[in-house]
N, C-alpha and C positions, 0 to 999 in steps of 0.2 A: 679634587686635587688643588691646592694652591699653587700659583706660580705660571699658571697659563693666561695669558690675554685678558679676560675680566677679572679675574682674581686679582691679578698684579694690580690692575687700576684700583680694585676695591681695596687692596692694602694698603697702597699709595694715599688713597683718600682719608682711610682711616689714621695712618700715621701725620697726614696733614691735620687732620682733626687735632689729634692729639699734640702736635706741635703748637698749634694755636690757642689749647685749652687755657682758660683763665680760671676753671672750678675743678676740684678733684672731689670725686665721688664714687663709691663702689658699688652703690645700689640707689634706689629710687629715693628722691628728694621732696620734700615738702609733704604735704597734707595728701596731696594726690599721687604720692610716692612715683612721680614722673623720673623716667630715665633719660638723663641728659646725652646730647650728642656724643659728648668726651668719654661716657661712661659706655656707651655702644660701641664706640673705635676702640677702646681698650678692651672689652669683649671679644672683638673681631682679632686684634693684634694677638690676645692670649691664645685663641683657638688658631691662630694661624702659626704661632710657636710651636704647637704641637702637630701640626698638619705638614708645615713647610719649613722647618725651624733655620737652615742656614741663611734662606733669603730674609725670613722676619726677624731673625737676628740681627741681621746687618741695618735693618729699619729702626731696630730699636737702639742699637749702638748709635746710630746717627741721631735719634731722637734724644738721648742722654747729653749728647753735645749741642743739639741745636734747638731744642723745644723751648717752649715757655716754661715760667717755675713750675706750672701744674704738670705741663709734658714731661719735662724731667722727672717728677714725682712718680708720674704713670709709668716712665720708662724703667725706673729703679725697679720699683713694685715687679714689673714684667720679669726683670733680671733676676729678682730675689725668687721669683717661682722656678724659673727655668735652670738656673745656675747660681747657687746662693754665694758662691765665692764672688762671680761678677758682680751678684747683685749688693754685696757688703762693700765691694770696692766703690761701685757707684755711690752707695749713702754715703761712704767716707770724702769721696770727692766733691759731693754735694754738701756735706757737713759745715764748709766755710762759705756757703752762699747765703746771701740775706734776702734775698728776692722773696716777694710776699705771693701768695695765693689763696684764692676762697677755698674751703673745704664746707663738705656736707657730709653728714650723719644722721640720714633719715629726715628730720624737721629741722635739724639744728645746724645753723650755718656759723663757720667762725673763718680765722684768718690763721695762716701759718707762714713762716718763713722755711725755705728750704732748711736751712740750718736748723732749726728746731725740730723738723718732721724728720730729718735725717739722724738726728739724735736720737728721737724715741724709736726710730727703726734699728739703729744700731744697739740700742739698749734693750731691744726685745719687747718692747711694746706695740 
């Protein structure tokens, strides 16, 4: 169960990783399909939201306000999965942010602004 001792520290470490992320990737990247540390952290927080929702939700809410541009995108995506209305509100808030981050989809690397990424999410893409 999350929320006790070691798991608290692991959740904090995962949120810190996301807060400093410069790349958004939900799967493996590159030819070797390497899983980035931020992707592993995202998956950890995603599990924590299911196992210990109150504590994890506070961390995600903090991340949406204080994270890097990629960290904010990860946080809004997490909110979208557990609370679609909160996710939509997060994307709407990020829709005015021109901060950039790197994206990866398989071997394809790109750049995005929070504005553009949020607009795609709000449009259902």
